[in-house]
N, C-alpha and C positions, 0 to 999 in steps of 0.2 A: 504494500500500500504506500501511496506517496504521502509525504509530510503534510501537504495541504489538506488532504482528506482526513488524516488523523487529527489535525488541529481543529478542523471544522466539526468533526464528530465529538471531540472533547468539549468544545464550546456549546454544542447543542445539548449534550448530557448535563453539563454544568448549569446551563440556563434552565433546563427542565427541572432539575432537582431544586434549584433556587426558587423557581416559581412555585413548586409544591410547598416549600417551607413558608413562603410569604402569603400564600392563599390556602388556609386550612379548608378542609371539606365543609360545605355549607351545613351539613347535619351535625357538626361538632357542637356540643352544648357550650354555652358561654361559661367562662371561668367565674366561680363564685368568689366574692370578696371575703376577706377575713375580718371577723369581729374579735376584739380583744376582750376576754372575760377573765375576771380575777375575783379573789375573795380576800378579805382581811383576816379570815380564820385560818387559811392554809394557802401555801404557794403551790403552783402547778407541779405535780409529781410528788408532792410531799404528803405525809400522813394527815388525815382528817381528825381533828380533836374528838375525843369520846363524847363531848357534849352534843355533837351532831349525829350520834349513832344510837342504836338500841341499848347500848351500855351506859348511856348518859340521858340527857333530856329529850333526845330524839327530835330536836328542832332543826329547821332548815338553816344552813349557813348563809351569811350575807353574801350577795353577789353583786358585782359591778361590771358594766361593759362600756366599751367605747368603739369608735370607728364603724358605726352602723351607716349604711347608705342613706342619703338625704330623702330618698323616695320610699323609705320604710313606712309601712302602714300599721304593722303590728309585729310582735315577737312571739316565739314559741320556745319553750324550754323542756328538755327531756334529760333526766338523770338515770343512768343505768349502769349495771355491773356486768361486764361481759365474762367475768371469771366465775360466775355462779355455777354450781354443779348441774343445774337444769338448763343452762343456756343463759343468755342475757336476761338479767332480772331488773325490772323497771322500778325505780325508787321515787320518781317524780315526773308528772306531766302537767305543764301549765301552758296556757295559750291565750291569745287575744290580749297579751300584755301591750299597753299603750305604746304607740310609736315614739313618743318622747321619753319613755322610761329609760333610765340609765342604770338600773339595778333593782334588786329585791332586798328588803331588809332581812335581818335575822328573824327567825321564828314566824314565818308566814303562816297565817291561820289555816287550819286544815278544813277549809270549807269549800263548797263548790264554786262560789264567786268570791274574789278577793278585791282588794283596793283597786280602784279605777275600772271596775267591771271585768277584769280578767277572770278567766275560768281555770279550774283545775280538773284534771282527769284522774283516772284510777291508776294506782300503782299495783305492783304484783302482790302486795299484801292485801289486795282487794279493799283498799281504803282510798279516800280522796285526799289529795295533797301529798306532802313530803313524808316519806318513810326512810329513815336513815340507814346507813350501812349496818348490817347484822349478819356477817358471813359466818359459816361454820368455822370451828377451830382449825387452825392450820396456817397455810400461806396467806400473805396479804392479797387482798382483792383491789382492783382498780375501779374507781367510780368516775364516770364521765358526765360532766354537766355540759350539755350541748345546747347552744343558743342559736336560733334561726331568725333572721330578719326576713319578714315576708312582705310581698308587694300588695297585700290586701288585708283588711280586717275581715276575717272569715266569720260567717254567721254559724257559730257552733254552739251546741248545748254543752253544759258541764258534764263531766264524767267520761270523756273519751279515753280510750286506751292509747298507748303509744302507736300501735299498728294503725288504728283509725285516724289518729292525728297525722301520721306520716303520709297516709293515702290522700288526705284532704289537702295537705300542704305541698304535695308533689307539683312541681311547675311554678310554685310561688316563692321559692327561696331566692333571696337576693344576696344574702351573705350568711356566713355561719362562723361560729367559734366554739372552742371547747376549753374546759378546765378539768384537769384530772387530778383526783386525790386518791390516796390509798387508805385502807384500814385493815387491821389484822387483829383477830381475837386469839388469845392463847389459852 
């Protein structure tokens, strides 16, 4: 092959590969923004104090968040333990949190409706509201507090499960963030 042909072929291949990188497929979902979620009770990846577990007062920890998109209409929160022996165990489901909310206080009431008209769902203890870490004796478990910024205030009744909430919010998530704490019973 002559040098001109090889150079032209290389240029075409390079151009084609660059074009693919600059123009992702149209069916690629948009990237979700990241919300920063923190707690004054524990740092990300650190142990959750007993106060917020079944070994203590079993109250919800204080949560704060920043970096939500300006077009957020509501927030949803799910806390679960993927290390539970029966599979992911849900500890908290809350939704229709106000768009201007920047956190939740410690000890959120365990009622169907909370401050600002937000709703709470059922946890896997079959109760409304927060149910703290209560793992079996042994290795530490991880607890993920996942916050979702939604593009709508959804007309939802209280008492939804995690599965029901995720089904309804599918396609409405603008941004998300998570805070992970651990807890171990000996």
